C-alpha positions in Angstrom: -10.3 23.7 -7.9 -7.9 23.8 -4.9 -7.9 21.1 -2.2 -6.1 21.6 1.1 -3.8 18.8 2.0 -5.0 17.1 5.2 -1.3 16.5 6.3 0.4 19.9 5.7 -2.3 22.3 4.6 -0.8 23.0 1.1 -3.4 24.0 -1.5 -3.2 21.4 -4.2 -4.4 23.0 -7.5 -6.4 20.7 -9.8 -7.5 21.6 -13.3 -10.8 20.9 -15.0 -9.8 17.4 -15.8 -10.6 16.5 -12.2 -14.2 17.8 -12.2 -15.4 14.1 -12.1 -12.7 12.1 -10.4 -12.3 9.4 -7.8 -8.9 8.3 -6.7 -5.6 9.3 -5.2 -4.0 12.8 -5.3 -0.4 13.3 -4.1 0.6 16.4 -2.3 4.1 18.0 -2.5 4.7 16.9 1.1 4.3 13.3 -0.1 0.9 12.7 1.5 -1.6 10.7 -0.5 -5.2 11.8 -0.4 -8.2 9.8 -1.5 -10.7 12.1 -3.1 -14.1 12.0 -4.7 -15.1 15.0 -6.9 -18.4 15.2 -8.7 -19.4 18.0 -11.1 -16.5 20.1 -9.8 -17.4 19.8 -6.1 -15.4 17.9 -3.5 -17.7 15.1 -2.1 -15.1 13.2 0.0 -11.5 13.4 1.1 -9.4 11.3 3.5 -5.8 10.3 4.0 -4.9 7.2 2.0 -3.3 4.2 3.8 0.5 4.4 3.5 2.1 1.7 1.5 4.4 -0.6 3.4 8.1 0.4 2.9 9.6 -2.7 4.4 12.0 -4.7 2.2 11.0 -8.3 1.4 12.5 -10.9 3.6 15.6 -12.6 2.3 15.1 -16.1 0.9 18.3 -17.3 2.5 18.0 -20.7 4.0 18.6 -20.8 7.7 20.8 -23.6 8.9 21.8 -24.7 5.4 25.1 -26.6 5.1 27.9 -24.8 3.4 30.9 -26.4 1.8 
């Protein structure tokens, strides 16, 4: 089965293991697609929400005394 990426149009080739599958598929362009496949037929597809790539805030204490 081939699924067209909603972001770039690349045809993502899936083998028979994905005939009954629900979850994320990653395209070569880096886009994450949420898909639902039942009995080898695509039932739903949407772009997955991107993960936040912000670094965690520093735990440095503001205004702390230094010696």
